[in-house]
C-alpha positions as CSV (number, residue, x, y, z in Angstrom):
1,M,73.4,69.1,103.3
2,N,75.9,71.6,102.0
3,N,73.7,72.2,98.9
4,H,70.8,73.2,101.1
5,I,72.9,76.0,102.6
6,W,73.9,77.4,99.2
7,F,70.4,77.2,97.8
8,D,68.9,78.8,100.9
9,A,71.4,81.6,100.6
10,I,70.6,82.0,96.9
11,G,66.9,82.1,97.7
12,W,67.2,84.6,100.5
13,T,69.4,86.8,98.3
14,G,66.8,86.7,95.5
15,A,64.0,87.6,97.9
16,A,66.0,90.5,99.3
17,L,66.8,91.8,95.8
18,L,63.1,91.8,94.9
19,L,62.2,93.5,98.2
20,V,64.9,96.1,97.6
21,A,63.6,96.8,94.1
22,Y,60.1,97.3,95.4
23,A,61.2,99.5,98.3
24,M,63.3,101.6,96.0
25,V,60.4,102.2,93.6
26,S,58.0,102.8,96.4
27,S,60.3,105.4,98.0
28,K,60.8,107.0,94.5
29,K,64.6,106.3,94.5
30,L,64.2,104.3,91.3
31,E,61.7,104.6,88.4
32,V,59.6,101.6,87.5
33,D,61.0,101.6,83.9
34,S,64.6,102.0,85.0
35,T,67.2,99.4,84.0
36,A,68.4,99.2,87.6
37,Y,64.9,98.2,88.8
38,Q,64.4,95.7,86.1
39,L,67.9,94.1,86.7
40,L,67.1,93.8,90.4
41,N,63.9,92.0,89.4
42,I,65.7,89.7,86.9
43,I,68.5,88.7,89.2
44,G,66.2,88.3,92.2
45,S,63.9,86.1,90.2
46,V,66.6,84.0,88.7
47,F,68.0,83.4,92.2
48,L,64.5,82.4,93.4
49,V,64.0,80.1,90.4
50,A,67.2,78.3,91.4
51,N,66.0,77.9,95.0
52,T,62.5,76.8,94.1
53,I,63.6,74.3,91.5
54,F,66.1,72.8,94.1
55,Y,63.2,72.5,96.6
56,R,60.8,71.3,93.8
57,A,58.4,74.3,94.4
58,Y,57.5,74.4,90.8
59,P,54.6,76.9,91.0
60,S,56.9,79.4,92.6
61,S,59.5,78.7,89.9
62,F,56.9,79.4,87.2
63,V,56.0,82.7,88.8
64,N,59.6,83.8,89.0
65,V,60.4,82.8,85.4
66,I,57.4,84.9,84.3
67,W,58.5,87.8,86.6
68,A,62.1,87.7,85.1
69,G,60.6,87.5,81.6
70,I,58.5,90.6,82.1
71,A,61.6,92.5,83.3
72,I,63.6,91.3,80.3
73,F,60.7,92.3,78.0
74,S,60.6,95.7,79.6
75,I,64.3,96.4,79.1
76,A,64.2,95.2,75.5
77,T,61.1,97.3,74.7
78,R,62.7,100.4,76.3
79,R,65.9,99.9,74.4
80,R,64.1,99.4,71.1
81,L,62.0,102.5,71.6
82,S,65.0,104.6,72.5
83,S,67.1,103.5,69.5
84,G,64.3,103.8,67.0
């Protein structure tokens, strides 16, 4: 039972981080290509992956792995372009 509380908290935190990221971009407080935005996406997605694997919601896990991968790719591409 105790594991459920932890994984629920992790899932809700992940969802909140993704919503904060979206709200910040929508309100023009963050840029879409900013590292802060992408980190919010990565952390939020990883938290949701942990939650959805715990509850065996594998389609949602898959989507969040891809979401985090896109954010990681974005950061890596931006760093490569800025250093080159």
